[in-house]
N, C-alpha and C positions, 0 to 999 in steps of 0.2 A: 489445414496446413498452409494453404495459400496466404492466410492472414498472418500466421505466426512467424513465418520466415522474414517478411518485410519488417515486422515489429522488432524482431531480434536484431536485424541489421541496423535499423534506426537507433536502437539502444546502444549498439556498439559504436556507431558514429558519434553519438552524443557523449559517450564516455571518453573518446580519444581525440576528437576534433574540437578545437576552441571555436566558440560562436560569440558574436556580439551579444550584449545583455538584452537588447531588444528581441533578438531571435529566441533567446532562452525564455524570455517572458511569453512569447507566442507559444513555445512548446509547453510551458507550464499551463497556459490557457487550454491547450488541446488535452493535456492530461486531466485537468479539472473536468472538462466537458465529457471526456470518455469515462471517467470514474462516476460521474453523475448519471451517465447513460447506463452503466452497469448496474448501479443501485436502482434506478427507475425500472429497468427491465426485470430485475430480480423481484422487486415488489409487485410488479404488474403481472408477470407470467410465472413466477415461482418455479414449480417443478419442471416446467418446459425448458428452463435454462440449464441444461446438463453440463454445458461447457463453462460454468461459472468459475470453477477452480483454475482453469487455464486463463480465463480473462483476468482474474485476480493476480495470477502469477505474472503475466505480461504487463499488466498495469503497474505492478510493483517494480518491475524492471525499468519501466519507463520513468516512474517517479524518481528512482534512484539515479538513473542516468542524467535526467534533467537537473537534479539537485547538484550533481557533481559539476555539470557545466556551469550552473549558477555560481558555485563556489569558486571555480576557476575565474569567472568573470569578476567576482568580488576581489580576489587577490590581485588580478591584473588592473584593478582600479576602474573597471567599466561598470558603472552603476545601473541598476535596474530602472526602467522607465517609471516604475511605480514609486521610486524613491522621492521624486520631486513633488508628488501629490501628498505624501504622508510624512515627509521629513519634519514637519512641524511637531510631530509626536515624539521626535527623538530629542529628549531633553536630559536624560540621565542614563549613563551606561549601566549603573547598578540595576535600575528598573528593567532595562533591556535584557540583561542576563537573567534576572529573576523571572521575568515573563517567559523567556525561552525555556528555562528549567521546568517551570510549571507545566507548560504545554507538552514538553517531551515526556515528563513524568506521567501526565494524564494519558498521553497516547500509548505509552508503554503499558500502563495498567489496563487500558481498554483492550489492547491487543493480546496481552498475556492472560489476564484474568477473565476478560469478556469473551473474546473469540476463542482463545486457546482452551479455556475450560469448557465452553459450549461444544466445541468440535470434539474434544476428548471424550466427554460424556456420551455424545451421540455415537461416536465410533465404538466405544466399549459396549454400549447398548445393542448396536447393530450386530456386533460379533457374538455377543452372549445369546441373543435371541435367534440367530441364524439357524441353528439346528432345529429349534422348535418350529420356526416358520416353514422350513423345508418339510418337516414331519407333518405339519398341518396340511400342506399342499398335497403330499402323498396320501394322507388319510382321506381327503376330499376326493382324490382321484380314485382310490380303491372303493369308495362308497358310491361312485358314479355321479357325484355332485357336479364335477367338472370333467371336461374332455381332456385327453392327453395334450392337445394343443394349448388349451387354457392353462393346464398345469405347467407346461414348459414356459409359457409367457409369464406366469406368476413367479416361477423360479428365476427367470431372467430379470424381472423387476427387483426381486430381493437382492440378487447379485449386483445390480446397478446401484441400489441404495448403499450397499457396503462399499462399492468402488467409489461412489461419490463422496462418502464420508472420509475414505482413505485419501482421496485427492485433496479434499478440503483440509485435512490434517497437514499435508505437505505444504499447501498454500499458506496456511496459518503460520507455520514455522518460517516460511520465507518472509511474511509480513513482519513477524517478530524480529527477524534478522534485519529487515529494513529499518525498524525503529532503532536498533542498536547502531546501525550504520549512520543514522541521522545524528546520534550523539557524537560520533567521531567526526562527522562532517561539520557539525557546529563548532567543535573545538578547533578544527583546522581553519575554519572561516574566521573565527575571532583572532586566534593567535597568528595565523599566516597573514591575514589581512592587516592586522595591527603592525606586525613587523615590516610588512611591505610599505605601509604608510610612513613609519618612522624612518626606515632606511632609504627609501627612494623618493618619498614625497615631502620630506623635511617636516613632518608633523610631530607634535609633541605626543607623548604616550597617552595623555588624556584625550586629545583630539582624535587620534587614531582609534583608541578603544571606543570612544563615543560613536564614531562613524561605523566601524566594522561590527561592533556588537549589535547595532541596529540593522545593518544589512544581513547579518547572520540570523537575527530574529525574524526578519522578513522571509528568509529562506525556510526557516522552521515552520512558519505559518503556511507558506505556499506548499510545503511538503506535507504538512499534517492534515490539511483539509481533504485532499483526495484519499489519503490513508484512512481517515475516519469513515469516509463514504464506503470504501472497500470493506472495512471492519463491519459496518452496519449491514452491508449486503451479505457478508458471510454469516453473521448471526441470524439474519432473517431467513436465509436459505436452510440453515440447520434446524431452526425451530419450526419451520413450516414444511 
């Protein structure tokens, strides 16, 4: 709980307080590192990471909050520090929009069909086999194969497995909601940024769309990478 409260407060600050693009870039870097740490820890320690659903949940909140801050910076005309290093790749707004759509579609499919399906099957299997697993433990206890303490421990582990799958199901739904939010954020970034450029920066619609479609694509990429790492961590946890 000591970790979750500060994480929630930081997310709220990111949602409502405007930050310079450089600061937002740093927050994105932190989110990337934290998501990579979650994935590495899950792969290395597996079953010992019982708090994975909560880590995924708060990582998702952080990603969403930073992305909103990034969008605000885009509309305000404050460009990411990454822009000057990769701006040479920005040569066609049609390509920018196409790439963003492809990335968001792939992320949606991975989250809904990959994580969602895996978690749903695991949860259904756990619930369907729960009575039989409890019965087997009681049978072993009645035959004297295990002690009452061991039986209680096994039942506790069975209940923990079910609780874990239930929590993962909730986290998966939140991740899917995050992907849907990304689609809306992208639309706001492109349309809002282009209007800002045309109305306040005297840009033509081609110039504005070229610039802001690329900045919105950058936001999509920065958003998608940690989401993919969380998706992979969730799939690995369920399958192992």
